[in-house]
Backbone as CSV, one residue per row, in Angstrom:
resi,resn,N_x,N_y,N_z,CA_x,CA_y,CA_z,C_x,C_y,C_z
1,MET,99.944,128.551,186.884,98.310,129.862,186.015,97.911,129.035,184.827
2,ARG,96.941,128.262,185.311,96.543,126.830,183.732,96.328,127.480,182.849
3,MET,96.584,126.847,181.155,95.473,127.383,179.913,94.770,126.738,179.985
4,ILE,93.194,127.385,179.634,92.192,127.015,179.229,91.575,127.388,177.973
5,LEU,90.665,126.908,177.914,89.627,127.659,176.556,88.216,127.156,176.904
6,ILE,88.348,129.203,176.859,86.380,129.545,177.096,85.426,129.932,176.408
7,PRO,84.814,129.050,175.429,83.592,129.592,174.767,83.172,131.328,174.998
8,MET,83.372,132.064,173.841,83.469,133.402,173.967,81.335,133.691,174.499
9,LEU,81.138,134.378,175.337,79.386,134.492,174.608,79.102,135.782,174.749
10,VAL,78.141,136.360,174.291,77.754,137.527,173.917,76.904,137.983,174.726
11,GLY,76.902,138.956,175.858,76.131,139.134,176.631,76.040,140.546,177.796
12,ALA,75.275,140.794,179.251,74.617,142.363,179.430,74.869,142.163,181.076
13,LEU,74.123,144.251,183.277,74.386,144.322,184.507,73.468,145.184,185.244
14,VAL,72.870,144.973,185.646,71.381,146.068,185.610,71.797,146.474,187.608
15,ALA,70.878,147.877,189.668,69.925,147.850,190.908,70.039,149.490,191.335
16,GLY,69.414,152.692,193.014,69.711,153.793,193.636,69.501,154.331,195.262
17,GLY,69.408,158.034,197.000,69.488,158.749,197.287,69.456,160.131,198.964
18,CYS,68.423,160.225,198.849,68.255,160.981,200.316,67.066,161.586,200.929
19,SER,66.057,161.190,201.714,65.378,161.179,202.581,64.658,160.254,203.845
20,LYS,63.970,159.706,203.935,63.801,158.461,204.615,64.553,157.473,204.879
21,LYS,65.463,157.314,206.010,66.028,156.168,206.284,65.546,154.463,206.601
22,GLU,66.167,153.663,206.060,65.505,152.220,206.739,66.610,152.029,207.267
23,SER,65.744,151.159,208.223,66.462,150.314,209.326,67.237,149.017,208.908
24,ALA,68.309,149.770,209.102,69.699,148.215,208.603,68.805,146.138,209.522
25,ALA,68.264,146.479,210.359,67.880,145.222,211.398,66.966,144.348,210.500
26,PRO,67.302,143.480,210.923,66.141,142.994,209.736,64.971,142.537,211.150
27,ARG,63.823,142.539,210.708,62.603,142.571,211.416,62.013,140.892,211.509
28,ALA,62.272,140.114,213.100,61.794,138.641,212.565,59.941,138.609,213.208
29,THR,59.661,137.701,212.178,58.229,137.431,212.439,57.868,136.255,212.532
30,THR,56.406,136.552,213.301,55.810,135.301,214.160,54.799,134.875,213.479
31,THR,54.834,133.423,213.374,53.632,132.717,212.527,52.921,131.506,213.893
32,THR,52.103,131.411,213.859,51.382,130.733,214.861,50.247,129.674,213.977
33,GLN,50.371,128.455,214.064,49.700,127.108,214.219,48.501,126.906,215.510
34,PRO,48.410,125.782,214.834,47.465,124.954,216.605,48.496,124.192,217.089
35,GLY,48.871,125.437,218.360,50.278,124.275,219.389,51.520,124.631,218.950
36,VAL,51.873,125.309,218.314,52.998,125.814,217.448,53.274,127.039,217.156
37,THR,54.281,127.981,217.668,54.617,129.297,217.483,55.514,129.246,216.996
38,THR,55.937,129.716,215.870,57.774,129.914,215.078,58.116,131.355,214.638
39,THR,59.298,131.376,214.780,59.869,133.231,214.693,60.843,132.510,214.123
40,THR,60.243,133.822,212.915,61.616,133.774,211.325,62.239,134.951,211.187
41,THR,63.852,134.816,211.353,64.763,136.307,211.341,64.889,136.138,209.960
42,PRO,65.001,137.101,209.068,65.108,137.114,207.568,66.694,137.795,207.963
43,PRO,67.188,137.379,207.081,68.573,137.395,206.411,69.201,138.783,206.919
44,PRO,70.300,138.952,207.940,70.986,140.174,208.121,71.330,141.140,206.767
45,PRO,71.022,142.418,206.080,71.802,143.218,204.963,72.744,143.102,205.009
46,ALA,73.802,142.718,203.407,74.609,142.768,203.508,74.983,144.086,203.486
47,LEU,76.442,144.060,203.948,77.137,145.644,204.087,77.864,146.985,203.064
48,LEU,78.088,146.352,202.025,77.718,146.585,201.170,77.067,146.880,199.688
49,THR,75.935,146.400,200.343,74.946,146.953,199.425,73.662,147.188,199.957
50,GLY,73.164,146.782,201.325,72.583,147.093,202.146,70.984,146.200,201.833
51,LEU,71.399,145.342,200.980,70.474,144.183,200.784,70.518,142.616,201.723
52,PRO,68.924,142.302,201.343,69.387,141.148,202.152,70.185,140.012,201.699
53,ILE,71.186,139.500,202.570,72.362,138.652,202.070,71.863,137.243,202.202
54,GLY,72.408,137.036,200.648,71.413,135.509,200.365,71.975,134.130,200.994
55,ASP,73.824,134.341,201.250,74.662,133.294,201.675,74.869,134.070,203.207
56,ARG,74.512,133.392,204.683,74.833,134.137,205.489,76.280,133.671,205.840
57,ASP,77.072,132.579,204.937,78.704,132.571,205.253,79.297,133.781,204.970
58,ASN,79.013,134.458,203.965,78.912,135.675,203.295,78.966,137.354,203.978
59,LEU,78.100,137.155,204.855,78.570,138.254,205.837,79.435,138.196,206.513
60,ASP,80.356,137.662,207.078,81.187,137.973,207.755,83.251,137.786,206.925
61,ARG,83.095,137.571,205.810,83.936,137.504,204.986,84.379,138.847,204.713
62,PRO,85.705,139.075,204.073,86.517,139.913,204.258,85.699,140.830,202.635
63,ALA,86.006,141.408,202.334,86.133,142.370,201.134,87.023,141.480,199.806
64,LEU,86.565,141.214,198.588,87.719,141.407,197.890,87.585,142.416,196.553
65,VAL,88.597,143.071,196.329,88.975,143.996,194.607,89.553,143.008,193.578
66,VAL,89.168,143.517,192.797,89.778,143.149,191.708,89.669,143.749,190.694
67,LYS,90.573,144.084,190.200,91.397,144.857,188.702,91.390,144.417,188.018
68,ILE,89.984,144.951,187.189,89.390,145.062,185.818,89.588,145.349,184.617
69,ASP,90.605,145.191,183.873,90.553,145.822,182.416,89.063,146.055,181.947
70,ASN,89.485,147.843,181.283,87.996,148.130,180.411,88.280,148.672,179.003
71,ALA,89.305,147.733,178.488,89.934,148.320,176.962,88.822,147.939,176.129
72,PRO,89.292,148.313,174.775,88.222,147.815,173.733,88.092,146.197,173.475
73,GLU,89.551,146.453,173.752,89.921,144.854,173.602,89.013,143.643,174.597
74,ALA,89.231,144.587,175.893,88.990,143.582,177.064,87.127,142.816,177.306
75,ARG,86.337,143.894,176.466,84.571,143.924,176.442,84.519,142.787,175.487
76,PRO,83.764,141.898,175.584,82.372,141.834,177.006,83.690,141.636,178.092
77,GLN,83.786,142.098,179.494,84.037,141.409,180.745,83.237,140.710,181.276
78,ALA,83.840,139.812,182.159,82.544,138.786,182.866,82.895,139.351,184.319
79,GLY,82.227,139.029,185.127,81.577,139.372,186.800,81.501,140.189,187.505
80,VAL,81.550,141.206,186.545,81.939,142.658,187.036,79.653,143.334,187.605
81,ASP,78.963,142.446,187.042,77.601,142.464,187.119,77.723,141.831,188.514
82,LYS,78.334,141.194,189.757,78.199,140.726,190.208,78.457,141.220,192.015
83,ALA,79.479,142.543,190.946,80.038,143.301,192.224,79.267,143.822,193.863
84,ASP,79.997,143.704,194.495,78.320,144.753,195.432,79.160,146.132,195.225
85,VAL,79.961,146.797,194.690,80.633,148.197,194.089,81.695,148.310,192.486
86,VAL,81.190,149.020,192.323,82.702,149.063,191.210,83.170,150.401,191.670
87,TYR,84.514,150.946,191.463,85.349,151.610,191.040,85.980,151.960,189.621
88,GLU,85.445,153.101,189.711,86.100,153.372,187.961,86.900,154.608,188.135
89,GLU,88.006,153.949,187.487,89.345,155.039,187.628,90.207,155.739,186.336
90,VAL,90.307,156.728,185.968,91.094,156.718,184.532,92.456,156.838,184.448
91,VAL,92.370,156.404,183.766,94.399,155.326,183.449,94.810,156.298,182.481
92,GLU,96.243,155.737,181.981,96.618,156.417,180.872,96.358,156.071,178.829
93,GLY,96.241,157.049,178.503,95.703,157.018,176.981,94.187,157.213,176.996
94,GLY,93.998,158.000,178.044,92.458,158.016,178.440,91.025,156.996,178.209
95,VAL,91.974,156.072,178.966,90.574,155.018,179.012,90.630,154.877,179.834
96,VAL,89.954,154.012,181.099,89.234,153.840,182.449,89.370,152.202,182.780
97,ARG,89.715,151.617,184.105,89.645,150.720,184.646,88.888,150.497,185.950
98,PHE,88.010,149.157,185.941,87.741,149.093,187.287,87.881,148.505,188.713
99,MET,87.505,148.566,189.725,88.169,147.742,190.313,86.527,146.977,190.952
100,ALA,86.505,146.049,191.110,84.711,145.649,191.674,85.053,144.873,192.325
101,VAL,84.325,145.176,193.840,84.184,144.939,195.135,83.306,143.839,195.422
102,PHE,83.181,142.521,195.627,82.810,141.726,196.230,82.744,141.343,196.910
103,GLN,81.454,141.148,197.819,81.260,140.791,199.009,80.469,139.502,200.029
104,SER,79.555,140.035,199.297,77.756,139.035,199.466,77.570,138.186,198.098
105,ARG,78.141,138.826,197.004,77.941,137.601,195.790,78.847,136.841,195.348
106,ASP,79.198,135.979,194.596,80.249,135.508,193.350,79.916,135.481,192.978
107,ALA,81.230,135.524,191.563,81.048,135.974,190.568,82.251,134.056,190.048
108,GLY,81.484,133.703,189.165,82.602,132.004,188.244,83.350,132.096,187.619
109,LEU,83.400,133.502,186.813,84.259,134.289,186.543,84.722,135.374,186.230
110,VAL,85.843,135.989,186.544,85.715,137.391,186.684,87.179,137.911,185.730
111,GLY,87.027,138.506,185.070,88.262,139.037,184.626,87.700,139.798,183.223
112,PRO,88.632,140.810,182.548,90.546,140.432,182.374,90.990,141.336,183.710
113,VAL,91.399,140.285,183.938,92.048,140.965,185.503,93.759,141.764,185.226
114,ARG,93.654,142.560,186.011,94.810,143.675,184.946,95.620,144.514,186.202
115,SER,96.990,145.161,186.253,97.564,145.530,187.226,97.053,146.847,187.508
116,VAL,98.233,147.170,188.602,97.615,147.892,189.735,98.222,149.535,189.049
117,ARG,97.313,150.445,189.926,97.311,151.721,189.604,98.291,152.402,190.553
118,PRO,98.380,153.886,190.996,98.927,154.482,191.771,97.729,155.227,192.820
119,VAL,96.665,154.648,192.298,95.645,156.244,193.233,94.628,154.332,193.947
120,ASP,95.047,153.172,193.748,94.822,152.123,194.475,94.670,151.790,195.938
121,PRO,95.863,152.077,196.119,95.934,152.087,197.481,95.005,152.853,198.296
122,ASP,95.146,153.785,197.996,94.160,155.196,199.179,92.733,154.787,198.615
123,ILE,92.442,153.843,197.279,90.612,153.526,197.492,90.440,151.854,197.705
124,VAL,91.067,151.673,197.925,90.829,150.139,198.717,91.391,150.245,200.543
125,THR,92.283,151.236,200.707,92.764,150.801,202.238,91.832,150.830,203.419
126,PRO,90.510,151.533,203.100,89.153,151.422,203.913,89.117,150.027,203.955
127,LEU,88.944,149.682,202.931,88.253,148.726,202.756,89.212,147.270,203.506
128,LYS,90.273,147.522,203.241,90.939,146.200,203.730,90.923,145.231,202.908
129,GLY,90.271,143.911,203.572,90.483,142.971,202.746,91.286,142.076,201.973
130,LEU,90.997,141.638,200.408,92.111,141.269,199.407,91.785,142.007,198.410
131,PHE,93.164,142.106,197.790,93.281,142.874,196.644,93.983,141.706,195.062
132,ALA,93.552,141.758,194.427,93.504,140.458,193.088,93.519,141.713,191.900
133,TYR,95.069,140.870,190.933,95.335,141.821,190.653,96.346,141.413,189.653
134,SER,97.255,141.665,188.160,98.016,141.062,187.743,99.084,142.160,187.441
135,GLY,99.770,141.821,188.428,101.350,142.739,188.050,101.336,143.950,187.805
136,GLY,102.081,144.813,187.465,102.202,146.373,187.756,103.738,146.778,187.369
137,ALA,103.794,148.699,187.919,105.020,148.991,187.669,105.688,148.590,188.993
138,PRO,106.963,148.252,189.136,107.450,148.049,190.664,107.349,149.528,191.775
139,GLN,106.860,150.294,191.173,106.914,151.364,192.066,105.933,151.692,192.421
140,PHE,104.680,150.961,191.180,103.148,151.168,192.098,103.217,150.082,192.472
141,GLU,103.590,148.916,192.732,103.811,147.642,193.623,104.289,147.591,195.027
142,ARG,104.650,148.625,195.015,105.395,148.967,196.339,104.861,149.504,196.969
143,LEU,103.284,150.144,196.274,102.550,150.714,197.165,101.769,150.703,197.583
144,ILE,101.076,149.279,196.647,99.860,147.841,196.953,100.063,147.595,198.380
145,LYS,101.627,146.922,198.026,102.033,146.078,199.107,102.155,146.678,200.566
146,LYS,102.347,148.240,200.420,102.070,148.863,201.727,101.270,149.343,202.607
147,ALA,99.592,148.949,201.381,98.552,149.246,201.989,98.013,147.684,202.766
148,PRO,97.446,147.937,203.495,96.785,147.079,204.183,95.308,146.113,204.276
149,VAL,96.108,145.355,202.740,95.373,144.301,202.363,96.390,143.362,202.171
150,ARG,95.487,141.967,201.635,95.737,141.021,201.657,96.285,140.796,200.268
151,LEU,97.179,140.724,199.683,97.469,140.203,198.315,96.864,139.140,197.816
152,VAL,96.452,139.030,197.294,95.923,137.687,195.500,96.809,137.680,194.697
153,GLY,97.196,138.335,194.030,97.467,138.992,192.546,97.930,137.244,191.903
154,VAL,98.249,137.550,191.099,98.357,136.540,189.793,99.774,136.300,190.448
155,ASP,100.818,136.949,190.788,102.259,136.820,192.012,102.462,135.776,193.226
156,GLN,101.456,135.972,193.836,101.187,135.483,195.196,99.648,133.883,195.479
157,LEU,98.932,133.953,194.089,97.893,133.446,194.017,97.604,132.401,192.584
158,GLN,99.069,132.133,192.073,99.091,131.787,191.317,97.905,130.892,189.687
159,ASP,98.047,129.823,191.168,96.875,128.857,190.340,95.404,129.493,190.778
160,ALA,95.336,130.410,191.325,93.791,131.345,191.458,93.506,131.583,190.040
161,TYR,93.992,131.346,188.420,93.960,132.443,187.313,94.676,131.303,186.441
162,ASP,93.540,131.986,185.374,93.721,131.251,184.310,94.091,131.855,182.837
163,ARG,94.873,131.744,181.592,95.138,132.145,180.839,94.242,131.658,179.661
164,ARG,93.064,132.412,179.218,92.431,131.817,178.372,92.877,132.447,176.816
165,ARG,92.834,131.141,176.590,93.273,130.713,174.768,92.685,132.246,173.752
166,ASP,91.023,132.256,173.807,90.086,132.949,173.133,90.918,133.565,173.359
167,ARG,91.516,134.891,174.129,91.766,136.425,174.482,92.907,135.935,174.251
168,LYS,93.274,137.859,173.496,94.834,138.386,173.651,95.400,138.519,174.792
169,ALA,96.576,138.447,174.844,97.313,139.084,176.293,97.436,140.422,175.718
170,PRO,97.441,141.508,176.988,96.990,141.225,178.563,95.891,140.788,178.339
171,HIS,95.134,140.633,177.992,93.796,140.484,178.020,92.607,138.974,177.913
172,ASN,93.807,138.638,178.602,93.193,137.079,178.587,93.593,136.485,180.563
173,THR,93.903,137.155,181.201,93.679,136.476,182.909,92.806,136.685,183.457
174,TYR,92.080,135.567,183.649,90.390,135.611,184.386,90.929,134.619,186.007
175,SER,90.076,134.716,186.696,89.639,134.191,188.246,88.841,134.023,188.087
176,SER,88.049,133.441,189.385,86.986,133.366,189.916,86.921,134.294,191.403
177,THR,85.795,134.435,191.851,85.669,134.522,193.210,86.248,133.586,194.126
178,LYS,85.330,132.229,194.279,85.657,131.161,195.164,87.337,131.258,194.783
179,ALA,87.935,131.275,193.873,89.250,130.700,193.062,90.380,131.888,194.473
180,LEU,90.339,133.012,194.399,90.793,134.361,194.798,90.467,133.869,196.403
181,TYR,89.192,133.336,197.616,88.872,134.160,198.760,90.053,133.158,199.290
182,LYS,90.226,132.255,198.102,91.613,130.783,198.970,92.343,131.818,199.666
183,GLY,93.052,132.675,199.033,93.674,133.577,199.276,93.508,133.396,200.693
184,ALA,91.872,133.903,201.489,92.000,135.103,202.656,92.608,133.950,204.302
185,LYS,92.718,134.407,204.727,93.260,133.746,206.299,92.451,134.563,207.130
186,LYS,92.504,133.228,207.972,91.754,133.690,209.688,91.983,134.559,210.487
187,GLY,91.099,135.998,210.700,90.731,137.132,211.595,90.953,137.805,210.430
188,ASP,91.239,137.764,208.867,90.453,138.856,207.702,89.250,139.181,208.139
189,ASP,89.346,141.029,208.492,88.264,141.807,208.554,86.778,141.820,207.716
190,GLN,85.936,141.673,207.940,84.814,142.600,207.434,85.058,143.460,206.773
191,PRO,84.675,143.730,205.194,83.968,145.773,205.143,83.700,145.825,205.923
192,PRO,84.216,147.588,206.155,82.941,148.570,207.083,81.964,148.957,205.598
193,ALA,80.779,149.590,206.450,79.629,150.247,205.176,80.293,151.612,204.585
194,LEU,79.622,151.257,203.465,79.893,152.504,202.838,79.264,153.874,202.431
195,PHE,78.256,153.614,202.672,77.176,154.091,202.664,76.094,154.067,203.096
196,THR,75.014,154.571,203.659,73.856,155.199,203.881,72.640,155.415,202.552
197,TYR,71.922,154.007,203.698,70.906,153.592,202.776,69.184,154.057,203.047
198,GLY,68.365,154.380,202.199,67.137,154.632,202.491,66.599,154.786,201.187
199,THR,65.576,155.652,201.749,64.615,156.233,200.633,65.070,157.533,199.628
200,PRO,65.874,156.979,198.666,66.041,158.619,197.432,65.179,159.923,197.315
201,SER,65.961,160.594,197.293,64.511,161.548,197.405,65.322,162.878,196.714
202,GLY,65.442,163.352,195.241,65.688,163.868,194.742,65.606,164.345,193.319
203,LEU,65.881,165.259,192.459,65.192,165.684,191.657,65.446,164.358,190.327
204,PRO,63.926,164.476,189.943,63.814,163.263,188.981,64.258,163.275,187.652
205,VAL,65.479,162.388,187.567,65.648,161.606,186.119,66.119,160.811,185.663
206,LYS,66.601,160.702,184.112,65.998,159.299,183.453,67.301,159.337,182.928
207,HIS,68.143,160.069,182.893,69.803,159.828,181.438,70.459,160.720,182.498
208,ALA,72.139,160.333,182.370,73.132,161.392,183.019,74.212,160.258,181.803
209,THR,75.188,161.264,180.789,76.297,161.308,180.746,77.648,161.599,181.319
210,VAL,78.499,161.451,181.773,79.639,161.660,181.992,80.793,161.598,181.431
211,ALA,81.290,162.218,180.101,82.820,162.075,179.748,84.067,161.454,180.589
212,MET,84.445,160.497,180.875,85.561,160.349,181.929,87.395,160.532,181.192
213,GLY,86.993,160.407,179.845,88.769,160.629,179.424,88.144,160.318,177.711
214,ALA,89.054,160.315,177.103,88.959,161.579,175.816,88.693,160.109,175.126
215,LEU,88.951,158.616,175.493,88.003,157.716,174.947,87.378,156.541,175.796
216,THR,86.455,157.665,176.987,85.763,157.077,177.388,84.479,157.677,177.575
217,LYS,83.636,157.772,177.208,82.507,158.556,177.776,81.008,157.637,178.380
218,ALA,80.196,157.298,179.303,79.570,156.423,180.042,77.892,157.326,179.847
219,ASP,77.358,156.610,179.639,75.956,156.712,179.918,75.116,156.264,180.427
220,TRP,74.097,156.350,181.378,73.678,155.998,182.183,71.859,155.891,182.351
221,ASP,71.475,155.194,181.838,69.862,155.074,181.957,69.105,154.470,182.726
222,TRP,67.776,155.459,183.711,67.068,154.423,184.137,66.390,153.718,183.569
223,ASP,65.633,152.697,184.428,65.138,151.917,184.340,63.984,151.616,185.073
224,PRO,62.270,152.192,184.774,62.058,152.173,185.934,61.541,151.016,186.206
225,GLY,61.547,149.709,185.414,60.874,148.286,185.665,61.807,147.296,186.564
226,LEU,63.151,147.457,186.316,63.583,147.104,186.358,64.342,147.963,188.172
227,SER,64.162,149.181,187.833,64.744,150.192,189.163,65.862,149.900,189.288
228,LEU,66.661,150.119,188.124,68.109,150.300,188.205,68.767,151.093,186.376
229,TRP,70.062,151.703,187.413,70.126,152.554,186.256,71.417,151.154,184.836
230,LYS,71.175,151.870,183.848,71.465,151.007,182.706,72.955,151.856,182.307
231,ARG,73.926,151.031,181.944,75.233,151.404,181.099,75.507,150.983,180.221
232,THR,75.946,152.943,179.075,76.402,152.264,177.980,77.497,152.757,178.149
233,THR,78.602,152.529,177.372,79.957,152.735,177.013,80.052,153.041,175.292
234,ASN,80.510,154.396,175.060,80.640,155.215,173.983,79.407,154.339,172.924
235,GLY,78.780,154.841,173.817,77.637,154.847,172.607,76.880,152.877,172.216
236,ILE,77.675,152.432,173.381,77.147,150.847,173.115,76.672,150.053,174.395
237,PRO,75.422,149.685,174.302,75.769,149.032,175.454,76.824,147.908,175.970
238,HIS,76.246,148.780,177.624,77.590,147.592,178.529,77.369,146.419,178.818
239,VAL,77.543,145.031,178.023,77.305,143.690,178.716,78.214,142.682,178.912
240,MET,77.767,141.643,179.474,78.571,141.499,180.016,78.528,140.139,179.206
241,GLU,79.677,138.978,179.747,79.594,137.570,178.186,78.757,137.005,178.573
242,ASP,77.310,136.836,179.941,76.728,135.790,179.697,75.534,136.358,179.730
243,GLY,75.136,137.842,179.276,73.981,138.493,179.204,73.759,139.811,179.442
244,PRO,73.497,139.634,180.352,73.352,140.879,181.208,74.017,142.380,180.795
245,GLN,72.948,143.816,180.614,73.541,144.441,180.197,74.508,145.617,182.329
246,LEU,75.204,146.369,181.874,75.868,146.565,183.230,74.540,147.225,184.000
247,ALA,74.351,147.443,185.515,73.054,148.127,185.801,73.467,148.309,187.426
248,PHE,73.148,149.246,187.627,73.542,149.637,189.424,72.364,150.175,189.845
249,ALA,72.362,150.191,191.139,70.706,150.794,192.274,71.637,152.178,192.193
250,ASN,73.012,152.439,192.288,73.078,153.723,192.390,74.582,153.980,191.540
251,VAL,74.364,155.390,191.077,75.946,155.423,190.410,76.428,157.459,190.872
252,VAL,77.367,156.943,191.704,78.068,158.443,192.207,79.535,158.750,191.454
253,VAL,79.212,160.047,190.744,80.023,160.724,190.093,81.143,161.587,191.243
254,GLN,82.261,161.143,191.464,82.875,162.132,192.430,83.506,162.363,191.606
255,TYR,83.894,163.753,191.863,84.540,164.140,190.823,85.876,164.753,192.258
256,VAL,87.005,164.205,190.982,88.729,164.013,191.559,90.005,165.032,190.529
257,ARG,90.945,165.413,191.200,92.299,165.774,190.384,92.700,165.234,189.859
258,TYR,93.112,164.622,188.844,93.767,163.748,188.824,95.345,165.001,188.780
259,SER,96.597,163.982,188.437,97.398,164.506,187.604,98.587,163.278,187.242
260,ASN,99.694,163.702,185.794,100.602,162.927,185.537,101.564,162.140,186.814
261,THR,102.029,161.023,186.692,102.876,160.743,187.512,103.984,160.766,186.496
262,THR,105.354,159.872,187.391,106.325,160.407,186.216,106.605,159.597,185.365
263,SER,105.528,158.297,185.673,105.443,157.126,184.956,105.101,157.058,183.677
264,ARG,105.527,156.622,182.189,104.721,155.878,181.281,104.811,154.877,181.025
265,ASP,103.136,154.152,180.232,103.286,153.101,179.693,103.486,152.892,178.258
266,PRO,104.111,151.208,178.273,104.228,150.938,176.561,104.671,151.908,175.422
267,ALA,103.697,152.644,175.858,103.239,152.871,174.319,103.427,154.773,174.689
268,GLY,103.938,155.256,175.548,104.456,156.645,176.312,103.786,157.667,176.481
269,PHE,102.194,157.322,176.928,101.481,158.068,177.416,101.422,158.094,179.033
270,PRO,101.387,158.801,179.573,102.029,159.360,181.382,101.177,158.503,181.958
271,VAL,101.347,157.958,183.223,100.084,157.163,183.760,99.739,158.364,184.843
272,PRO,98.337,159.170,185.179,97.943,159.473,185.933,97.739,158.849,187.347
273,THR,97.473,159.663,188.204,96.850,159.003,189.624,96.218,160.319,190.056
274,ALA,95.457,159.411,190.776,93.994,161.232,191.118,94.483,160.607,193.117
275,ASP,93.803,162.279,192.585,93.641,162.512,194.761,91.995,162.224,195.277
276,VAL,92.114,161.371,195.712,90.589,161.489,196.429,90.563,161.102,197.666
277,VAL,91.732,162.148,199.042,91.641,162.040,200.357,91.744,163.688,200.089
278,GLY,90.519,164.140,200.486,90.360,166.162,200.999,88.749,165.816,200.470
279,THR,88.231,167.260,199.592,86.431,167.312,199.934,86.500,167.595,198.248
280,GLY,85.282,167.239,197.443,84.906,167.991,196.235,83.234,168.062,196.404
281,ASP,82.949,167.877,194.682,81.923,168.264,194.404,81.063,166.393,193.447
282,ALA,79.576,166.305,194.376,79.531,164.675,193.699,77.971,164.322,193.210
283,LEU,77.560,163.613,191.871,76.473,163.740,191.726,75.778,162.450,191.452
284,ILE,75.247,162.788,192.439,74.738,161.248,192.668,73.055,160.520,192.145
285,LEU,73.149,159.672,191.187,71.836,158.769,190.616,71.503,157.796,191.670
286,ALA,70.408,158.067,192.007,69.759,156.757,192.977,68.028,156.773,193.051
287,GLY,67.357,155.614,192.315,66.560,155.236,192.666,65.726,156.363,192.184
288,GLY,66.209,156.204,190.904,65.852,157.396,188.986,65.789,158.799,189.621
289,THR,66.351,159.058,190.360,66.773,160.874,191.628,67.918,160.925,191.611
290,LEU,67.670,162.615,191.342,69.680,163.265,191.180,69.868,164.140,192.389
291,ILE,70.922,163.529,192.467,71.267,164.962,194.278,72.545,165.386,194.281
292,ARG,72.705,166.464,194.008,74.020,167.406,193.106,74.835,167.764,195.048
293,GLY,75.854,167.027,195.643,76.617,167.004,196.728,77.857,167.452,196.763
294,LYS,78.693,166.662,198.562,79.358,167.127,198.373,80.579,165.567,198.743
295,TRP,81.480,165.306,198.584,82.579,164.171,199.119,83.019,164.699,199.930
296,ASP,83.183,163.663,201.091,84.754,164.650,201.685,85.332,163.088,202.370
297,LYS,86.951,162.413,202.060,87.492,161.844,203.000,88.518,162.383,203.644
298,GLY,88.460,162.357,204.874,89.804,162.961,205.299,91.324,162.461,205.198
299,ALA,91.506,161.171,205.604,92.410,160.116,205.598,92.865,159.344,204.744
300,VAL,93.371,159.351,204.391,93.386,157.960,203.436,92.780,156.407,204.097
301,SER,92.637,156.099,205.423,91.813,154.899,205.654,90.485,154.991,206.226
302,ALA,90.090,156.321,206.233,88.619,157.064,206.334,87.599,156.390,205.147
303,VAL,86.538,156.141,205.049,85.448,155.822,204.123,85.184,157.627,203.748
304,THR,84.857,157.066,202.551,84.433,158.470,201.747,82.774,159.135,202.487
305,LYS,82.385,160.230,202.744,81.381,160.235,202.936,80.311,160.977,202.176
306,TYR,79.313,161.282,201.856,78.890,161.932,200.667,77.706,162.462,201.278
307,THR,77.446,163.924,201.280,76.347,164.474,201.903,75.486,165.447,200.899
308,ASP,74.450,165.648,200.867,73.787,167.215,200.420,74.148,168.475,200.489
309,ALA,73.828,169.351,199.889,73.825,170.400,199.836,73.989,170.992,201.065
310,THR,73.098,170.766,201.940,72.611,171.083,203.198,73.637,170.130,204.155
311,GLY,74.736,169.647,204.045,75.175,168.467,204.870,74.852,167.137,205.402
312,VAL,73.862,166.796,205.115,72.927,165.778,205.433,73.643,163.886,204.551
313,PRO,74.020,163.389,205.646,74.494,162.483,204.433,73.354,162.003,203.640
314,VAL,73.756,161.757,201.824,72.689,161.401,201.256,72.524,159.514,201.308
315,LEU,71.347,159.533,200.879,70.714,158.096,201.551,70.537,157.455,199.775
316,LEU,71.139,156.420,199.630,71.497,155.250,198.420,70.346,155.186,198.454
317,LYS,69.821,153.977,197.411,69.350,152.438,197.759,69.494,151.570,197.462
318,PRO,68.763,150.860,198.462,69.685,149.702,198.589,69.666,148.895,197.528
319,GLY,70.949,148.250,197.509,71.903,147.560,196.195,73.403,147.940,195.690
320,PRO,73.708,147.643,194.932,75.281,147.928,194.232,75.435,149.009,193.650
321,THR,76.520,149.846,193.735,76.256,151.301,193.594,77.904,150.757,192.875
322,TRP,77.870,151.683,192.017,78.702,152.456,191.088,79.324,153.684,191.817
323,VAL,80.566,153.662,191.390,81.365,154.812,191.695,82.201,155.244,190.668
324,MET,82.465,156.403,189.832,83.298,157.389,189.068,83.792,157.760,189.466
325,LEU,85.217,157.664,189.362,86.380,158.877,189.879,86.960,159.510,188.979
326,ALA,85.617,160.602,188.728,85.564,161.701,187.330,86.431,162.503,187.494
327,PRO,87.231,162.970,186.518,88.108,164.204,186.656,87.416,165.333,186.619
328,VAL,88.360,166.666,187.680,87.409,167.942,187.590,86.457,168.401,186.241
329,GLY,85.558,169.177,186.388,85.663,169.641,185.350,85.125,168.783,183.714
330,ALA,84.920,167.728,184.147,84.664,166.240,183.320,82.757,166.715,182.217
331,SER,82.574,167.061,181.633,81.461,166.965,181.109,80.348,166.289,180.861
332,THR,79.860,166.719,181.852,78.564,166.125,182.427,77.066,166.508,182.228
333,ALA,76.317,165.726,181.801,74.865,166.144,181.472,74.270,165.232,181.689
334,THR,72.758,165.805,182.585,71.090,165.079,182.306,70.287,165.415,182.212
335,SER,68.928,164.592,182.055,68.015,164.537,181.511,66.986,164.036,182.426
């Protein structure tokens, strides 16, 4: 693992439900000039965003999941704004961590990379692909090693990681998607589609607040100009090192049950885990609208499905999606 010195930058991520379904198939266009007819096929949509993919080489590659620190000392992070999907989970001590899922885009710097937690295998099993992390308790590492993912963590791909001298350990481990994708192998599968895209139609809303834990409250504000939900954490705009505020097309609040494992962190806090297999309530922000519905995941290997009150699949706005695995009963307000 190399030691590098990267200057700190101050910075900010910004892209939404359920009505008319949009076709995923790109439409060819034909132009005719004297004596010449040209047919152009636009790039196909990315599997995890539904947006036209910029780099066709990315279309067939596997998903890359990177475990990201979100302790106050870890902010501002790097690269989360380039993810197609982000999962937010509650960990010990009332804070949260992120799992950033990359496929259609790349991040030149991503981190801080942190350790695995017990619920992670159940989240990433449907995605397969690559899983990047920095260690973990032995019992939790055993779980992720049983999951159908290719591990590209610090122990497996040491040269892909750097220890930054401008950050204090353990909040100083960084990598890049390019370096981590070097761990991919021929035959690694591309991810399945996780969501259904279309024209959102719910109740118009501009703001949502979700209390994820004792030390983490998230606010999302709809920016009609950008057509994205902007993230604020604990009253402070959640920005990236290189500038943009975190913002996503869709925010899925998936209410799940948490319970404590028998493990404790060095500070003595019990390590929780979440039950993401089963059914429960969901609140979905998409395209400036709010849809109240249900989530359903019948098996660890299954993709989670989101439906509205009538059982119809919720259509998300094409773009990146943020999934909050909020505790059942978490204080939530919208306006």
